[in-house]
N, CA, C and O atoms as a Maestro MAE file, in Angstrom:
{
 s_m_m2io_version
 :::
 2.0.0
}

f_m_ct {
 s_m_title
 :::
 protein
 m_atom[292] {
  # First column is atom index #
  i_m_mmod_type
  r_m_x_coord
  r_m_y_coord
  r_m_z_coord
  i_m_residue_number
  s_m_chain_name
  s_m_pdb_residue_name
  s_m_pdb_atom_name
  i_m_atomic_number
  :::
  1 25 -0.061 33.649 -22.867 1 A "MET " " N  " 7
  2 3 1.326 33.664 -22.478 1 A "MET " " CA " 6
  3 2 1.909 35.068 -22.641 1 A "MET " " C  " 6
  4 15 2.726 35.497 -21.825 1 A "MET " " O  " 8
  5 25 1.499 35.778 -23.681 2 A "ARG " " N  " 7
  6 3 2.011 37.148 -23.858 2 A "ARG " " CA " 6
  7 2 1.588 38.030 -22.695 2 A "ARG " " C  " 6
  8 15 2.372 38.853 -22.223 2 A "ARG " " O  " 8
  9 25 0.355 37.866 -22.232 3 A "GLN " " N  " 7
  10 3 -0.121 38.682 -21.110 3 A "GLN " " CA " 6
  11 2 0.641 38.351 -19.834 3 A "GLN " " C  " 6
  12 15 1.014 39.251 -19.082 3 A "GLN " " O  " 8
  13 25 0.871 37.078 -19.588 4 A "LEU " " N  " 7
  14 3 1.645 36.690 -18.410 4 A "LEU " " CA " 6
  15 2 3.066 37.227 -18.499 4 A "LEU " " C  " 6
  16 15 3.604 37.738 -17.518 4 A "LEU " " O  " 8
  17 25 3.672 37.110 -19.676 5 A "GLN " " N  " 7
  18 3 5.044 37.598 -19.847 5 A "GLN " " CA " 6
  19 2 5.107 39.106 -19.675 5 A "GLN " " C  " 6
  20 15 6.098 39.623 -19.158 5 A "GLN " " O  " 8
  21 25 4.079 39.819 -20.093 6 A "SER " " N  " 7
  22 3 4.080 41.276 -19.917 6 A "SER " " CA " 6
  23 2 4.043 41.642 -18.434 6 A "SER " " C  " 6
  24 15 4.635 42.642 -18.028 6 A "SER " " O  " 8
  25 25 3.357 40.844 -17.633 7 A "LEU " " N  " 7
  26 3 3.365 41.076 -16.178 7 A "LEU " " CA " 6
  27 2 4.762 40.868 -15.605 7 A "LEU " " C  " 6
  28 15 5.222 41.657 -14.780 7 A "LEU " " O  " 8
  29 25 5.433 39.809 -16.041 8 A "VAL " " N  " 7
  30 3 6.793 39.522 -15.576 8 A "VAL " " CA " 6
  31 2 7.746 40.624 -16.032 8 A "VAL " " C  " 6
  32 15 8.577 41.097 -15.256 8 A "VAL " " O  " 8
  33 25 7.620 41.026 -17.292 9 A "ASP " " N  " 7
  34 3 8.483 42.085 -17.822 9 A "ASP " " CA " 6
  35 2 8.311 43.399 -17.066 9 A "ASP " " C  " 6
  36 15 9.234 44.210 -17.007 9 A "ASP " " O  " 8
  37 25 7.129 43.607 -16.489 10 A "ALA " " N  " 7
  38 3 6.862 44.824 -15.711 10 A "ALA " " CA " 6
  39 2 7.363 44.701 -14.276 10 A "ALA " " C  " 6
  40 15 7.162 45.608 -13.468 10 A "ALA " " O  " 8
  41 25 8.020 43.574 -13.951 11 A "GLY " " N  " 7
  42 3 8.608 43.408 -12.627 11 A "GLY " " CA " 6
  43 2 7.738 42.668 -11.631 11 A "GLY " " C  " 6
  44 15 8.074 42.602 -10.449 11 A "GLY " " O  " 8
  45 25 6.632 42.114 -12.083 12 A "ASN " " N  " 7
  46 3 5.742 41.380 -11.193 12 A "ASN " " CA " 6
  47 2 6.166 39.925 -11.043 12 A "ASN " " C  " 6
  48 15 6.811 39.363 -11.928 12 A "ASN " " O  " 8
  49 25 5.802 39.328 -9.929 13 A "THR " " N  " 7
  50 3 5.952 37.895 -9.734 13 A "THR " " CA " 6
  51 2 4.624 37.251 -10.080 13 A "THR " " C  " 6
  52 15 3.577 37.673 -9.589 13 A "THR " " O  " 8
  53 25 4.661 36.243 -10.914 14 A "VAL " " N  " 7
  54 3 3.452 35.544 -11.333 14 A "VAL " " CA " 6
  55 2 3.538 34.109 -10.836 14 A "VAL " " C  " 6
  56 15 4.495 33.399 -11.143 14 A "VAL " " O  " 8
  57 25 2.544 33.681 -10.072 15 A "VAL " " N  " 7
  58 3 2.454 32.302 -9.600 15 A "VAL " " CA " 6
  59 2 1.278 31.672 -10.320 15 A "VAL " " C  " 6
  60 15 0.165 32.198 -10.283 15 A "VAL " " O  " 8
  61 25 1.521 30.556 -10.971 16 A "LEU " " N  " 7
  62 3 0.510 29.925 -11.804 16 A "LEU " " CA " 6
  63 2 0.450 28.437 -11.486 16 A "LEU " " C  " 6
  64 15 1.483 27.769 -11.430 16 A "LEU " " O  " 8
  65 25 -0.744 27.922 -11.280 17 A "VAL " " N  " 7
  66 3 -0.944 26.481 -11.145 17 A "VAL " " CA " 6
  67 2 -1.363 25.993 -12.524 17 A "VAL " " C  " 6
  68 15 -2.380 26.433 -13.059 17 A "VAL " " O  " 8
  69 25 -0.585 25.090 -13.097 18 A "GLU " " N  " 7
  70 3 -0.815 24.727 -14.498 18 A "GLU " " CA " 6
  71 2 -0.505 23.260 -14.740 18 A "GLU " " C  " 6
  72 15 0.402 22.695 -14.128 18 A "GLU " " O  " 8
  73 25 -1.268 22.648 -15.642 19 A "HIS " " N  " 7
  74 3 -1.039 21.258 -16.040 19 A "HIS " " CA " 6
  75 2 -0.683 21.135 -17.517 19 A "HIS " " C  " 6
  76 15 -0.363 20.039 -17.977 19 A "HIS " " O  " 8
  77 25 -0.730 22.218 -18.261 20 A "ASP " " N  " 7
  78 3 -0.375 22.209 -19.678 20 A "ASP " " CA " 6
  79 2 1.151 22.306 -19.778 20 A "ASP " " C  " 6
  80 15 1.734 23.334 -19.432 20 A "ASP " " O  " 8
  81 25 1.786 21.245 -20.247 21 A "MET " " N  " 7
  82 3 3.249 21.191 -20.267 21 A "MET " " CA " 6
  83 2 3.868 22.228 -21.190 21 A "MET " " C  " 6
  84 15 5.014 22.623 -20.975 21 A "MET " " O  " 8
  85 25 3.142 22.686 -22.218 22 A "ASP " " N  " 7
  86 3 3.672 23.750 -23.063 22 A "ASP " " CA " 6
  87 2 3.801 25.048 -22.271 22 A "ASP " " C  " 6
  88 15 4.731 25.823 -22.498 22 A "ASP " " O  " 8
  89 25 2.884 25.287 -21.355 23 A "VAL " " N  " 7
  90 3 2.943 26.471 -20.493 23 A "VAL " " CA " 6
  91 2 4.038 26.277 -19.443 23 A "VAL " " C  " 6
  92 15 4.834 27.186 -19.206 23 A "VAL " " O  " 8
  93 25 4.084 25.108 -18.817 24 A "VAL " " N  " 7
  94 3 5.095 24.824 -17.788 24 A "VAL " " CA " 6
  95 2 6.500 24.974 -18.377 24 A "VAL " " C  " 6
  96 15 7.400 25.486 -17.710 24 A "VAL " " O  " 8
  97 25 6.689 24.536 -19.603 25 A "ALA " " N  " 7
  98 3 8.011 24.604 -20.244 25 A "ALA " " CA " 6
  99 2 8.498 26.034 -20.421 25 A "ALA " " C  " 6
  100 15 9.697 26.255 -20.589 25 A "ALA " " O  " 8
  101 25 7.599 27.009 -20.386 26 A "GLN " " N  " 7
  102 3 7.993 28.411 -20.550 26 A "GLN " " CA " 6
  103 2 8.239 29.121 -19.220 26 A "GLN " " C  " 6
  104 15 8.595 30.299 -19.203 26 A "GLN " " O  " 8
  105 25 8.053 28.415 -18.116 27 A "ALA " " N  " 7
  106 3 8.223 29.029 -16.802 27 A "ALA " " CA " 6
  107 2 9.698 29.274 -16.491 27 A "ALA " " C  " 6
  108 15 10.583 28.636 -17.061 27 A "ALA " " O  " 8
  109 25 9.942 30.210 -15.578 28 A "ASP " " N  " 7
  110 3 11.301 30.427 -15.083 28 A "ASP " " CA " 6
  111 2 11.658 29.384 -14.029 28 A "ASP " " C  " 6
  112 15 12.807 28.950 -13.942 28 A "ASP " " O  " 8
  113 25 10.659 28.978 -13.222 29 A "TRP " " N  " 7
  114 3 10.889 28.064 -12.107 29 A "TRP " " CA " 6
  115 2 9.659 27.186 -11.949 29 A "TRP " " C  " 6
  116 15 8.533 27.668 -12.067 29 A "TRP " " O  " 8
  117 25 9.865 25.905 -11.684 30 A "VAL " " N  " 7
  118 3 8.766 24.944 -11.568 30 A "VAL " " CA " 6
  119 2 8.869 24.221 -10.231 30 A "VAL " " C  " 6
  120 15 9.950 23.793 -9.827 30 A "VAL " " O  " 8
  121 25 7.741 24.090 -9.553 31 A "LEU " " N  " 7
  122 3 7.614 23.227 -8.377 31 A "LEU " " CA " 6
  123 2 6.704 22.083 -8.777 31 A "LEU " " C  " 6
  124 15 5.545 22.300 -9.131 31 A "LEU " " O  " 8
  125 25 7.216 20.877 -8.722 32 A "ASP " " N  " 7
  126 3 6.444 19.681 -9.074 32 A "ASP " " CA " 6
  127 2 6.004 19.033 -7.771 32 A "ASP " " C  " 6
  128 15 6.837 18.582 -6.984 32 A "ASP " " O  " 8
  129 25 4.707 18.987 -7.543 33 A "LEU " " N  " 7
  130 3 4.162 18.409 -6.324 33 A "LEU " " CA " 6
  131 2 3.662 17.001 -6.605 33 A "LEU " " C  " 6
  132 15 3.171 16.715 -7.697 33 A "LEU " " O  " 8
  133 25 3.786 16.132 -5.627 34 A "GLY " " N  " 7
  134 3 3.327 14.755 -5.841 34 A "GLY " " CA " 6
  135 2 3.630 13.916 -4.625 34 A "GLY " " C  " 6
  136 15 3.649 14.460 -3.521 34 A "GLY " " O  " 8
  137 25 3.865 12.640 -4.753 35 A "PRO " " N  " 7
  138 3 4.059 11.957 -6.025 35 A "PRO " " CA " 6
  139 2 2.757 11.653 -6.778 35 A "PRO " " C  " 6
  140 15 2.798 11.300 -7.957 35 A "PRO " " O  " 8
  141 25 1.628 11.782 -6.124 36 A "GLY " " N  " 7
  142 3 0.337 11.571 -6.781 36 A "GLY " " CA " 6
  143 2 -0.565 12.748 -6.499 36 A "GLY " " C  " 6
  144 15 -0.103 13.823 -6.118 36 A "GLY " " O  " 8
  145 25 -1.861 12.538 -6.689 37 A "GLY " " N  " 7
  146 3 -2.827 13.587 -6.420 37 A "GLY " " CA " 6
  147 2 -3.558 13.356 -5.102 37 A "GLY " " C  " 6
  148 15 -3.475 12.278 -4.515 37 A "GLY " " O  " 8
  149 25 -4.262 14.365 -4.654 38 A "GLY " " N  " 7
  150 3 -5.064 14.243 -3.430 38 A "GLY " " CA " 6
  151 2 -4.219 13.876 -2.229 38 A "GLY " " C  " 6
  152 15 -3.174 14.480 -1.985 38 A "GLY " " O  " 8
  153 25 -4.671 12.886 -1.481 39 A "ASP " " N  " 7
  154 3 -3.949 12.443 -0.281 39 A "ASP " " CA " 6
  155 2 -2.576 11.857 -0.606 39 A "ASP " " C  " 6
  156 15 -1.717 11.775 0.272 39 A "ASP " " O  " 8
  157 25 -2.364 11.453 -1.841 40 A "ALA " " N  " 7
  158 3 -1.078 10.861 -2.246 40 A "ALA " " CA " 6
  159 2 -0.070 11.918 -2.690 40 A "ALA " " C  " 6
  160 15 1.029 11.571 -3.120 40 A "ALA " " O  " 8
  161 25 -0.421 13.194 -2.594 41 A "GLY " " N  " 7
  162 3 0.464 14.249 -3.076 41 A "GLY " " CA " 6
  163 2 0.794 15.259 -2.005 41 A "GLY " " C  " 6
  164 15 0.666 15.001 -0.808 41 A "GLY " " O  " 8
  165 25 1.221 16.409 -2.467 42 A "GLY " " N  " 7
  166 3 1.486 17.511 -1.552 42 A "GLY " " CA " 6
  167 2 2.930 17.702 -1.176 42 A "GLY " " C  " 6
  168 15 3.258 18.655 -0.470 42 A "GLY " " O  " 8
  169 25 3.804 16.824 -1.624 43 A "ARG " " N  " 7
  170 3 5.230 16.990 -1.345 43 A "ARG " " CA " 6
  171 2 5.927 17.510 -2.601 43 A "ARG " " C  " 6
  172 15 5.529 17.188 -3.720 43 A "ARG " " O  " 8
  173 25 6.964 18.311 -2.406 44 A "VAL " " N  " 7
  174 3 7.761 18.771 -3.542 44 A "VAL " " CA " 6
  175 2 8.633 17.594 -3.988 44 A "VAL " " C  " 6
  176 15 9.502 17.138 -3.245 44 A "VAL " " O  " 8
  177 25 8.392 17.112 -5.200 45 A "VAL " " N  " 7
  178 3 9.177 15.986 -5.719 45 A "VAL " " CA " 6
  179 2 10.277 16.464 -6.669 45 A "VAL " " C  " 6
  180 15 11.232 15.734 -6.935 45 A "VAL " " O  " 8
  181 25 10.140 17.681 -7.173 46 A "ALA " " N  " 7
  182 3 11.179 18.275 -8.029 46 A "ALA " " CA " 6
  183 2 10.979 19.783 -8.043 46 A "ALA " " C  " 6
  184 15 9.852 20.270 -7.953 46 A "ALA " " O  " 8
  185 25 12.069 20.509 -8.155 47 A "ALA " " N  " 7
  186 3 12.011 21.963 -8.235 47 A "ALA " " CA " 6
  187 2 13.205 22.441 -9.049 47 A "ALA " " C  " 6
  188 15 14.303 21.893 -8.952 47 A "ALA " " O  " 8
  189 25 12.972 23.461 -9.845 48 A "GLY " " N  " 7
  190 3 14.054 24.030 -10.631 48 A "GLY " " CA " 6
  191 2 13.528 24.593 -11.926 48 A "GLY " " C  " 6
  192 15 12.333 24.851 -12.076 48 A "GLY " " O  " 8
  193 25 14.435 24.778 -12.856 49 A "THR " " N  " 7
  194 3 14.034 25.241 -14.179 49 A "THR " " CA " 6
  195 2 13.242 24.126 -14.852 49 A "THR " " C  " 6
  196 15 13.314 22.977 -14.417 49 A "THR " " O  " 8
  197 25 12.497 24.439 -15.894 50 A "PRO " " N  " 7
  198 3 11.787 23.369 -16.598 50 A "PRO " " CA " 6
  199 2 12.730 22.250 -17.060 50 A "PRO " " C  " 6
  200 15 12.365 21.075 -17.018 50 A "PRO " " O  " 8
  201 25 13.921 22.609 -17.491 51 A "GLU " " N  " 7
  202 3 14.895 21.608 -17.936 51 A "GLU " " CA " 6
  203 2 15.315 20.703 -16.785 51 A "GLU " " C  " 6
  204 15 15.458 19.494 -16.968 51 A "GLU " " O  " 8
  205 25 15.514 21.278 -15.600 52 A "GLN " " N  " 7
  206 3 15.895 20.475 -14.442 52 A "GLN " " CA " 6
  207 2 14.761 19.554 -14.013 52 A "GLN " " C  " 6
  208 15 14.990 18.378 -13.728 52 A "GLN " " O  " 8
  209 25 13.552 20.072 -13.964 53 A "VAL " " N  " 7
  210 3 12.406 19.250 -13.560 53 A "VAL " " CA " 6
  211 2 12.165 18.146 -14.591 53 A "VAL " " C  " 6
  212 15 11.781 17.036 -14.223 53 A "VAL " " O  " 8
  213 25 12.383 18.434 -15.870 54 A "ALA " " N  " 7
  214 3 12.218 17.419 -16.912 54 A "ALA " " CA " 6
  215 2 13.193 16.265 -16.737 54 A "ALA " " C  " 6
  216 15 12.929 15.158 -17.208 54 A "ALA " " O  " 8
  217 25 14.318 16.504 -16.067 55 A "GLY " " N  " 7
  218 3 15.307 15.454 -15.839 55 A "GLY " " CA " 6
  219 2 15.136 14.742 -14.511 55 A "GLY " " C  " 6
  220 15 15.927 13.860 -14.176 55 A "GLY " " O  " 8
  221 25 14.113 15.113 -13.748 56 A "ALA " " N  " 7
  222 3 13.884 14.512 -12.431 56 A "ALA " " CA " 6
  223 2 13.170 13.173 -12.569 56 A "ALA " " C  " 6
  224 15 12.730 12.794 -13.654 56 A "ALA " " O  " 8
  225 25 13.066 12.470 -11.455 57 A "ASP " " N  " 7
  226 3 12.346 11.202 -11.406 57 A "ASP " " CA " 6
  227 2 10.936 11.480 -10.886 57 A "ASP " " C  " 6
  228 15 10.645 11.269 -9.709 57 A "ASP " " O  " 8
  229 25 10.061 11.958 -11.782 58 A "SER " " N  " 7
  230 3 8.684 12.262 -11.395 58 A "SER " " CA " 6
  231 2 7.759 12.021 -12.577 58 A "SER " " C  " 6
  232 15 8.202 11.938 -13.723 58 A "SER " " O  " 8
  233 25 6.492 11.911 -12.289 59 A "THR " " N  " 7
  234 3 5.502 11.734 -13.356 59 A "THR " " CA " 6
  235 2 5.514 12.925 -14.296 59 A "THR " " C  " 6
  236 15 5.474 12.758 -15.515 59 A "THR " " O  " 8
  237 25 5.568 14.126 -13.737 60 A "THR " " N  " 7
  238 3 5.571 15.335 -14.562 60 A "THR " " CA " 6
  239 2 6.768 15.344 -15.505 60 A "THR " " C  " 6
  240 15 6.647 15.760 -16.657 60 A "THR " " O  " 8
  241 25 7.914 14.891 -15.028 61 A "ALA " " N  " 7
  242 3 9.136 14.908 -15.839 61 A "ALA " " CA " 6
  243 2 8.955 14.181 -17.160 61 A "ALA " " C  " 6
  244 15 9.455 14.633 -18.190 61 A "ALA " " O  " 8
  245 25 8.246 13.060 -17.143 62 A "ARG " " N  " 7
  246 3 8.029 12.291 -18.386 62 A "ARG " " CA " 6
  247 2 7.335 13.136 -19.444 62 A "ARG " " C  " 6
  248 15 7.677 13.068 -20.625 62 A "ARG " " O  " 8
  249 25 6.358 13.933 -19.019 63 A "PHE " " N  " 7
  250 3 5.591 14.741 -19.959 63 A "PHE " " CA " 6
  251 2 6.303 16.043 -20.311 63 A "PHE " " C  " 6
  252 15 6.192 16.533 -21.435 63 A "PHE " " O  " 8
  253 25 7.026 16.594 -19.359 64 A "LEU " " N  " 7
  254 3 7.737 17.849 -19.587 64 A "LEU " " CA " 6
  255 2 8.966 17.638 -20.472 64 A "LEU " " C  " 6
  256 15 9.342 18.529 -21.234 64 A "LEU " " O  " 8
  257 25 9.584 16.476 -20.373 65 A "ALA " " N  " 7
  258 3 10.807 16.206 -21.135 65 A "ALA " " CA " 6
  259 2 10.586 16.329 -22.641 65 A "ALA " " C  " 6
  260 15 11.519 16.684 -23.361 65 A "ALA " " O  " 8
  261 25 9.409 16.055 -23.128 66 A "GLY " " N  " 7
  262 3 9.135 16.181 -24.549 66 A "GLY " " CA " 6
  263 2 9.004 17.626 -25.003 66 A "GLY " " C  " 6
  264 15 8.984 17.897 -26.204 66 A "GLY " " O  " 8
  265 25 8.913 18.563 -24.054 67 A "ARG " " N  " 7
  266 3 8.734 19.979 -24.383 67 A "ARG " " CA " 6
  267 2 10.000 20.789 -24.154 67 A "ARG " " C  " 6
  268 15 10.069 21.954 -24.547 67 A "ARG " " O  " 8
  269 25 10.995 20.189 -23.526 68 A "THR " " N  " 7
  270 3 12.223 20.886 -23.180 68 A "THR " " CA " 6
  271 2 13.368 19.887 -23.187 68 A "THR " " C  " 6
  272 15 13.137 18.679 -23.246 68 A "THR " " O  " 8
  273 25 14.570 20.363 -23.127 69 A "ARG " " N  " 7
  274 3 15.726 19.483 -23.065 69 A "ARG " " CA " 6
  275 2 16.015 19.158 -21.602 69 A "ARG " " C  " 6
  276 15 16.393 20.043 -20.835 69 A "ARG " " O  " 8
  277 25 15.843 17.916 -21.217 70 A "ALA " " N  " 7
  278 3 16.009 17.500 -19.824 70 A "ALA " " CA " 6
  279 2 17.468 17.601 -19.388 70 A "ALA " " C  " 6
  280 15 18.382 17.283 -20.149 70 A "ALA " " O  " 8
  281 25 17.669 18.050 -18.147 71 A "VAL " " N  " 7
  282 3 18.974 18.111 -17.529 71 A "VAL " " CA " 6
  283 2 18.904 17.233 -16.298 71 A "VAL " " C  " 6
  284 15 18.019 17.417 -15.462 71 A "VAL " " O  " 8
  285 25 19.819 16.278 -16.166 72 A "GLU " " N  " 7
  286 3 19.779 15.368 -15.028 72 A "GLU " " CA " 6
  287 2 20.053 16.125 -13.734 72 A "GLU " " C  " 6
  288 15 20.988 16.921 -13.656 72 A "GLU " " O  " 8
  289 25 19.227 15.870 -12.718 73 A "VAL " " N  " 7
  290 3 19.384 16.520 -11.417 73 A "VAL " " CA " 6
  291 2 19.822 15.545 -10.365 73 A "VAL " " C  " 6
  292 15 20.003 15.925 -9.208 73 A "VAL " " O  " 8
  :::
 }
 m_bond[291] {
  # First column is bond index #
  i_m_from
  i_m_to
  i_m_order
  :::
  1 1 2 1
  2 2 3 1
  3 3 4 2
  4 3 5 1
  5 5 6 1
  6 6 7 1
  7 7 8 2
  8 7 9 1
  9 9 10 1
  10 10 11 1
  11 11 12 2
  12 11 13 1
  13 13 14 1
  14 14 15 1
  15 15 16 2
  16 15 17 1
  17 17 18 1
  18 18 19 1
  19 19 20 2
  20 19 21 1
  21 21 22 1
  22 22 23 1
  23 23 24 2
  24 23 25 1
  25 25 26 1
  26 26 27 1
  27 27 28 2
  28 27 29 1
  29 29 30 1
  30 30 31 1
  31 31 32 2
  32 31 33 1
  33 33 34 1
  34 34 35 1
  35 35 36 2
  36 35 37 1
  37 37 38 1
  38 38 39 1
  39 39 40 2
  40 39 41 1
  41 41 42 1
  42 42 43 1
  43 43 44 2
  44 43 45 1
  45 45 46 1
  46 46 47 1
  47 47 48 2
  48 47 49 1
  49 49 50 1
  50 50 51 1
  51 51 52 2
  52 51 53 1
  53 53 54 1
  54 54 55 1
  55 55 56 2
  56 55 57 1
  57 57 58 1
  58 58 59 1
  59 59 60 2
  60 59 61 1
  61 61 62 1
  62 62 63 1
  63 63 64 2
  64 63 65 1
  65 65 66 1
  66 66 67 1
  67 67 68 2
  68 67 69 1
  69 69 70 1
  70 70 71 1
  71 71 72 2
  72 71 73 1
  73 73 74 1
  74 74 75 1
  75 75 76 2
  76 75 77 1
  77 77 78 1
  78 78 79 1
  79 79 80 2
  80 79 81 1
  81 81 82 1
  82 82 83 1
  83 83 84 2
  84 83 85 1
  85 85 86 1
  86 86 87 1
  87 87 88 2
  88 87 89 1
  89 89 90 1
  90 90 91 1
  91 91 92 2
  92 91 93 1
  93 93 94 1
  94 94 95 1
  95 95 96 2
  96 95 97 1
  97 97 98 1
  98 98 99 1
  99 99 100 2
  100 99 101 1
  101 101 102 1
  102 102 103 1
  103 103 104 2
  104 103 105 1
  105 105 106 1
  106 106 107 1
  107 107 108 2
  108 107 109 1
  109 109 110 1
  110 110 111 1
  111 111 112 2
  112 111 113 1
  113 113 114 1
  114 114 115 1
  115 115 116 2
  116 115 117 1
  117 117 118 1
  118 118 119 1
  119 119 120 2
  120 119 121 1
  121 121 122 1
  122 122 123 1
  123 123 124 2
  124 123 125 1
  125 125 126 1
  126 126 127 1
  127 127 128 2
  128 127 129 1
  129 129 130 1
  130 130 131 1
  131 131 132 2
  132 131 133 1
  133 133 134 1
  134 134 135 1
  135 135 136 2
  136 135 137 1
  137 137 138 1
  138 138 139 1
  139 139 140 2
  140 139 141 1
  141 141 142 1
  142 142 143 1
  143 143 144 2
  144 143 145 1
  145 145 146 1
  146 146 147 1
  147 147 148 2
  148 147 149 1
  149 149 150 1
  150 150 151 1
  151 151 152 2
  152 151 153 1
  153 153 154 1
  154 154 155 1
  155 155 156 2
  156 155 157 1
  157 157 158 1
  158 158 159 1
  159 159 160 2
  160 159 161 1
  161 161 162 1
  162 162 163 1
  163 163 164 2
  164 163 165 1
  165 165 166 1
  166 166 167 1
  167 167 168 2
  168 167 169 1
  169 169 170 1
  170 170 171 1
  171 171 172 2
  172 171 173 1
  173 173 174 1
  174 174 175 1
  175 175 176 2
  176 175 177 1
  177 177 178 1
  178 178 179 1
  179 179 180 2
  180 179 181 1
  181 181 182 1
  182 182 183 1
  183 183 184 2
  184 183 185 1
  185 185 186 1
  186 186 187 1
  187 187 188 2
  188 187 189 1
  189 189 190 1
  190 190 191 1
  191 191 192 2
  192 191 193 1
  193 193 194 1
  194 194 195 1
  195 195 196 2
  196 195 197 1
  197 197 198 1
  198 198 199 1
  199 199 200 2
  200 199 201 1
  201 201 202 1
  202 202 203 1
  203 203 204 2
  204 203 205 1
  205 205 206 1
  206 206 207 1
  207 207 208 2
  208 207 209 1
  209 209 210 1
  210 210 211 1
  211 211 212 2
  212 211 213 1
  213 213 214 1
  214 214 215 1
  215 215 216 2
  216 215 217 1
  217 217 218 1
  218 218 219 1
  219 219 220 2
  220 219 221 1
  221 221 222 1
  222 222 223 1
  223 223 224 2
  224 223 225 1
  225 225 226 1
  226 226 227 1
  227 227 228 2
  228 227 229 1
  229 229 230 1
  230 230 231 1
  231 231 232 2
  232 231 233 1
  233 233 234 1
  234 234 235 1
  235 235 236 2
  236 235 237 1
  237 237 238 1
  238 238 239 1
  239 239 240 2
  240 239 241 1
  241 241 242 1
  242 242 243 1
  243 243 244 2
  244 243 245 1
  245 245 246 1
  246 246 247 1
  247 247 248 2
  248 247 249 1
  249 249 250 1
  250 250 251 1
  251 251 252 2
  252 251 253 1
  253 253 254 1
  254 254 255 1
  255 255 256 2
  256 255 257 1
  257 257 258 1
  258 258 259 1
  259 259 260 2
  260 259 261 1
  261 261 262 1
  262 262 263 1
  263 263 264 2
  264 263 265 1
  265 265 266 1
  266 266 267 1
  267 267 268 2
  268 267 269 1
  269 269 270 1
  270 270 271 1
  271 271 272 2
  272 271 273 1
  273 273 274 1
  274 274 275 1
  275 275 276 2
  276 275 277 1
  277 277 278 1
  278 278 279 1
  279 279 280 2
  280 279 281 1
  281 281 282 1
  282 282 283 1
  283 283 284 2
  284 283 285 1
  285 285 286 1
  286 286 287 1
  287 287 288 2
  288 287 289 1
  289 289 290 1
  290 290 291 1
  291 291 292 2
  :::
 }
}
């Protein structure tokens, strides 16, 4: 995380595909794709700050909400 943050601090844009909610909770912006995996996914079901996505109606929100304070969207 320190290495990723150093890239951001240097003015870079970092795009990361991640399933670890502790990492997702530290992001500036989250795109939650779903509603499922494979053929059942691929649509944006929530987007915003980690707090906003944690307050959404999505599978990811349930897991992210325990790592951040959810904000209803």
